[in-house]
C-alpha positions as CSV (number, residue, x, y, z in Angstrom):
1,X,0.0,0.0,0.0
2,X,1.4,3.4,-1.0
3,X,0.3,6.8,0.5
4,X,2.0,8.6,-2.4
5,X,4.7,7.8,-5.0
6,X,7.4,7.6,-2.4
7,X,5.9,6.4,0.9
8,X,4.5,2.9,1.3
9,X,4.2,-0.4,3.2
10,X,4.5,-4.0,2.3
11,X,3.1,-6.7,4.6
12,X,3.3,-10.5,4.7
13,X,4.0,-13.7,6.6
14,X,5.2,-13.9,10.2
15,X,4.5,-10.3,10.9
16,X,6.6,-8.9,8.0
17,X,6.1,-5.1,7.9
18,X,8.3,-3.2,5.5
19,X,8.5,0.6,5.0
20,X,9.8,2.6,2.1
21,X,10.2,6.4,1.7
22,X,11.9,6.3,-1.7
23,X,9.3,4.7,-3.9
24,X,10.4,1.1,-3.1
25,X,14.1,1.4,-3.9
26,X,14.9,0.7,-0.2
27,X,12.9,-1.0,2.4
28,X,13.2,-1.0,6.2
29,X,11.7,-3.7,8.4
30,X,9.6,-2.6,11.3
31,X,7.4,-4.5,13.8
32,X,3.8,-3.5,14.5
33,X,3.4,-5.9,17.4
34,X,5.3,-8.4,19.5
35,X,3.5,-11.3,17.8
36,X,4.4,-12.7,14.4
37,X,1.0,-13.2,12.9
38,X,0.7,-13.2,9.2
39,X,-0.4,-9.8,8.0
40,X,-2.8,-10.4,5.1
41,X,-4.2,-7.1,3.8
42,X,-3.8,-3.4,4.4
43,X,-6.4,-0.7,3.4
44,X,-6.9,3.0,4.0
45,X,-10.0,4.7,5.2
46,X,-11.2,8.0,3.9
47,X,-10.2,9.7,7.3
48,X,-6.6,8.5,6.7
49,X,-6.7,5.6,9.2
50,X,-5.0,2.4,8.0
51,X,-6.3,-1.1,8.8
52,X,-4.5,-4.4,8.6
53,X,-6.3,-7.8,8.5
54,X,-4.2,-10.6,10.0
55,X,-4.4,-14.2,11.1
56,X,-5.7,-15.6,14.4
57,X,-8.5,-12.9,14.7
58,X,-6.1,-10.0,14.6
59,X,-7.0,-6.6,13.1
60,X,-4.8,-3.5,13.6
61,X,-5.5,0.2,13.1
62,X,-3.1,3.1,12.7
63,X,-4.3,6.7,13.2
64,X,-0.9,8.2,12.4
65,X,0.0,7.1,8.9
66,X,1.4,3.8,10.0
67,X,3.9,5.1,12.6
68,X,2.1,3.1,15.4
69,X,-0.5,0.4,15.4
70,X,-3.4,-0.5,17.8
71,X,-4.5,-4.1,18.1
72,X,-8.3,-4.0,17.8
73,X,-10.7,-6.3,19.8
74,X,-11.1,-9.5,17.9
75,X,-14.6,-10.5,16.8
76,X,-13.5,-14.1,16.3
77,X,-10.3,-16.2,16.5
78,X,-9.9,-17.2,12.9
79,X,-7.9,-15.5,10.2
80,X,-9.0,-12.4,8.3
81,X,-7.9,-12.0,4.7
82,X,-9.3,-8.6,4.1
83,X,-10.5,-5.4,5.6
84,X,-12.6,-2.8,3.7
85,X,-13.1,0.7,5.1
86,X,-16.4,2.2,3.7
87,X,-17.1,5.8,2.8
88,X,-19.7,6.1,5.5
89,X,-17.0,5.4,8.1
90,X,-17.9,1.7,8.7
91,X,-15.3,-1.1,8.3
92,X,-15.9,-4.6,7.0
93,X,-13.5,-7.5,7.9
94,X,-13.8,-10.9,6.3
95,X,-11.9,-14.2,6.2
96,X,-12.1,-17.9,6.9
97,X,-15.3,-20.0,6.7
98,X,-17.4,-17.1,5.5
99,X,-16.7,-15.0,8.5
100,X,-17.9,-11.4,7.9
101,X,-18.0,-8.5,10.4
102,X,-19.0,-4.8,10.4
103,X,-17.8,-2.1,12.7
104,X,-19.4,1.4,12.9
105,X,-16.8,2.7,15.4
106,X,-13.4,2.1,13.6
107,X,-13.0,-1.4,15.0
108,X,-13.8,-0.8,18.7
109,X,-16.7,-3.2,18.4
110,X,-17.8,-5.6,15.7
111,X,-21.2,-7.1,14.6
112,X,-21.3,-10.4,12.7
113,X,-22.9,-10.1,9.3
114,X,-24.5,-13.3,7.8
115,X,-22.7,-14.4,4.7
116,X,-24.7,-17.5,4.0
117,X,-21.5,-19.4,3.2
118,X,-18.6,-21.2,4.8
119,X,-16.3,-20.5,1.9
120,X,-13.2,-18.3,2.7
121,X,-13.8,-14.7,1.8
122,X,-10.7,-13.1,0.1
123,X,-11.6,-9.7,-1.4
124,X,-14.1,-6.8,-1.1
125,X,-15.0,-3.7,-3.0
126,X,-17.2,-0.7,-2.3
127,X,-19.0,0.2,-5.6
128,X,-21.0,3.3,-4.7
129,X,-24.7,4.0,-3.9
130,X,-24.5,1.6,-0.9
131,X,-23.3,-1.3,-3.0
132,X,-20.6,-3.6,-1.7
133,X,-19.3,-6.8,-3.2
134,X,-17.3,-9.5,-1.3
135,X,-15.9,-12.6,-3.0
136,X,-13.7,-15.6,-2.3
137,X,-13.2,-19.3,-2.7
138,X,-15.7,-21.7,-4.3
139,X,-17.1,-19.1,-6.6
140,X,-18.7,-17.1,-3.8
141,X,-20.0,-13.6,-4.5
142,X,-21.7,-11.6,-1.8
143,X,-23.7,-8.6,-2.8
144,X,-25.0,-5.8,-0.5
145,X,-27.1,-2.8,-1.4
146,X,-27.2,-1.3,2.1
147,X,-23.6,-0.5,2.8
148,X,-22.6,-3.9,4.0
149,X,-25.2,-4.4,6.7
150,X,-26.7,-7.4,4.9
151,X,-25.6,-9.5,1.9
152,X,-27.1,-11.8,-0.6
153,X,-25.1,-14.9,-1.7
154,X,-24.4,-16.0,-5.2
155,X,-22.4,-19.1,-6.0
156,X,-20.9,-19.0,-9.5
157,X,-21.3,-22.2,-11.5
158,X,-17.6,-22.5,-12.2
159,X,-16.8,-22.4,-8.4
160,X,-13.5,-20.6,-9.1
161,X,-11.8,-18.4,-6.5
162,X,-11.8,-14.6,-6.8
163,X,-8.9,-12.6,-5.4
164,X,-9.9,-9.1,-6.5
165,X,-13.0,-7.2,-7.6
166,X,-13.2,-4.2,-10.0
167,X,-16.2,-2.2,-10.9
168,X,-17.8,-3.4,-14.1
169,X,-20.2,-1.9,-16.6
170,X,-23.9,-1.3,-16.0
171,X,-23.7,-1.9,-12.3
172,X,-21.8,-5.2,-12.6
173,X,-18.4,-6.3,-11.3
174,X,-15.3,-7.9,-12.8
175,X,-13.8,-10.7,-10.7
176,X,-10.1,-11.6,-11.0
177,X,-8.6,-14.8,-9.8
178,X,-8.5,-18.5,-10.5
179,X,-11.0,-18.1,-13.5
180,X,-9.0,-15.3,-15.0
181,X,-10.8,-12.0,-15.7
182,X,-14.6,-12.6,-15.4
183,X,-17.1,-9.9,-16.0
184,X,-20.3,-10.4,-14.0
185,X,-22.8,-8.0,-15.6
186,X,-25.8,-8.8,-13.3
187,X,-24.6,-9.9,-9.9
188,X,-28.2,-10.3,-8.8
């Protein structure tokens, strides 16, 4: 994740947290906690806060551009593979076995959101007008039209994993992953 052309972070296995201030030419390792949990995804909120989704129920937040990190209360003990700050200030966190949670107070508390699946959730995207898509393994596509408060489940026939979501044409999405680039014109 890069804040601008020069300043960014790279995260990964066993607590790897790398910092660059020269566009990636040089990287410095830094710890964000005493643990060595896998750091799976980093995302920025509109207010400048940064969130990291990690394994073993860990989610971290930084309010100072990544200089320091706060471990947030865990809504469950399994791994998170993504975190999605929304424009209304809410945050979604998702991961193993279809676990999906929403926070309306920057991660201080979390509410479980029914996903209707036990497939691992890998990626999410806010699409505007209250629409949010979350996708993952086994061809799972979750669709919300109320800012991530509730979701409908669609299981794609090919059951291929999705690792990224882009906005599509006419209100659809484009899924990227095991099935290549797949436009989904009518998610529901």
